N, C-alpha and C positions, 0 to 999 in steps of 0.2 A: 185214726180219727175217731173221736167219741160220738155217741148217738146225738148228743147235743149239737156238736159241730155239724153233723150231717143234716139235722132237721132245721137248723138256723138258716134263715134267708134274709138278706138285706132288704128285700121287698117288704118284709113284715115290720120293719122299723117304724116307730111312731115319728111323726113330724113334730119336732120341738126345736126351734132355732137356738143356737148357743146364746144369742142375745137375751132370749126369754129365760134361759137357764141362769144367766148371770144376774138378771133382774130379780128372779125368784130367790136366789141365794142372798142377794143384797137386802131384799125385804126381810128375810129371815134374820140375818146378822144385825140389821139396823134396829131391831127391837131390844137389843142388849146394850147396856152402857159400855161394856168392854169393847165392842166392835170387833174389827179384824185384828188378828195377831200381827206382830211385826214381821217384816219379810224373812228375817232369820228364823223366827219361830215357825213361820209358815213352811219354810223349807224343811225344817226338822219334822213337822207334821207330815209333809208329803213323803219324806224318807221313811217315816214310821209306817205310813199306810202302804207304801210300796213294799216294805218288808212283810207286812201282813198279807199282801197279795201274793208275794213270792212263796210264803209259807203255804197258802191254800193251793197254789199251782203245784208245789212240790208234793203236797198230800194227794192231790187228784191225779197228777200225771207222773209223779216221781216214785221213788222206791221207799218213801217214808210214810207209812200209814199213820193216821191220827191215833192218839191215845184215847181210850174210852172216856177219860176225864176232860178232854178238850172240847171247847165250844163248837157247835155245828155251824160254822161260818161257810160262806160260799165265795167262789171267784166273782160271781156277779155282784155281791154286796161289797166285796173289797174293791172291785173296779169302780163301783158307785162312790165309795169313800174317797178314792183317788181323784175321781172327777170332781167331787164336792170341794176338796182341798184345792185343786187346780182352779176352779171357779173362784173360790175365796182369794187365792193368791193373785189372780188376774185382777179381780175387783179392787183389792187393796192397793194395787199398783196402777190402777186406771188403764188397764190393757183390755182392748176389745178383742176377745178370742176369735171372733169371726174374721176380723181383719188379720190377726196373727196367722190363722189357718190359711187364709187366701195367700198370704206372703210365702208361707212354707210350701204350699202346693205349687205356686209359681216357681219357686226354687227347684223343687223336685222335677217339675215338668220342663225346666230349661237346663239347669246344670246337670241333672241326672237323666236326661231324656234318653240317652243311649247306654246307660250304665248297666242295665239288667237285660236279660234275654226275654224278649217279648213272646207271648203265647201266640202261636200261629192261628189264624182265623179259619183255617181249613177244617172241615167237619171230620176228617179222618185222623186228626192229630189229637191225641189224648195224653194223659200222664199216668205213669205207673204208680205204685204205692209209695215210692220215694219222691214223688213230685217231678221226676225226670220225664222229658218228652218221649212219648211212645208213638212212632209214626207207622203203626201197623194198618 
């Protein structure tokens, strides 16, 4: 686990609803005559950004260091690019991402309710370095 992962806390996240993000992106895109790309072009852009994210993850966590001539991008920025394209894609198709998220969470909480091993609430149960339960 990296230092960034250890220091990150979900409690420190800023509150910005998906609806607000979708409106913000729409205001940005609406100032251009071209508007949103077609769904197929949007999917291609999403795939391209996912590839750039994969490259950054591979450089940071994998065995392939960056060349000195490569741009200094970050996982954070690449995730931001993926999010931007997802927001554009949803907007272009008239999809409310908050509603989509709620439907997906309902699916996971019902269909997959017993699919994964739950973490015990006991204070003496922890996890070893590999994420396995350690009941010492």
